[in-house]
N, C-alpha and C positions, 0 to 999 in steps of 0.2 A: 562523567557522560556514560552512559552505555551506550552498547551497539543492538538492535535491533537490525529484525528483519519483517518488513508493510506486505504481504501479498493480498495484492487486492484486483477482483471482480466489478468488471463495470461493466455496463450494459450495453448487447450487442449491438443497440440501435445507433450508439455515436460514432459519427466519423473519425476520419485520424486527428481534423485539429482541436478539436471535439475532447477529443481519446489528451492531447498534447495535452488542454490549457487545464484539463481536471487535476494532471500529472503536473504539473506545476502549481497549481492549486495550491496542493496538497505538500508539494519538497516550497511553499511560502508556509503553510500553515508551521511545518515542522523550522523554520529561519523561524518566527512568530514567537517560537517557544526557546531560542536560543542550543535550537539544535543543527544538526548540519544533513545533508542526503551527501550516504559515502558512493551512491553507484545506483544507479536506475537502466530494471533489465526491460523492454516490452515484448512478452512473447507472444502478444498477437491474440486472434482467435482464437478460442479452444468449444469443445464443447464439453459440458459438465454431467457427471456422475449423473445425477438426478433435478430436474426441473425445481428451479430458486424463482420462485415471484413470478410463475410461469414464463420462465425463461428458461431454452434449452442448453442455448452458447452464452458466451461471456469475453471481452477485453481482461486480460490477465499483465497483468506488471508486478516483479518483485522491483520494493525498494531496500538500501542495507540506508540506514537514520540511525544515527548516532542522538540521543534526548536522554534532559535532565528524566534522572524517574519522578522526580512529581512530579513534570508534566504528561505524563504517561497516560493519566486519566484523563486528560483535558484535550488530545488529540485522539483517541481512542471518541471522543464523545462527538468530535470535529466529523469523522468519519461515517457515526455509524446517521448524521444529521445532512451526510452528499445523498443528495436524491440519485445520483448518479451511480451511485458504487450496492454491485448486488448483494457481497458477499467484502468481508476485510479477514486475514487474519496476522497479529500482530504478535509477532516472537520475539526470546531472548537469543540472539547469535551466538551459537554454541562455543568457546574460546577454543582454541588449536591445542591437541595435546601435541607435549615434543613430545619426543625418541631419544634416545641416551643411546 
């Protein structure tokens, strides 16, 4: 399994309970694909650099997840189908360089 970082921007109209449910839903999707969630960082509501789907701000979360490589496409499809997500970025975590 590879480690990935998932940055998600949720609609600003969500309250804190709905946001927690959405994060749990994504965590459940990761676990259903035989992966694991290593950490979750809720960064809060931030202004976007430009309007996205007519929204000027959104709730940002960063999740560190481990997922089998063959399940990444399925996870991305589930994220695209979630109507409360404005944008997401899914990238492989960089390995730490060893110093001698």
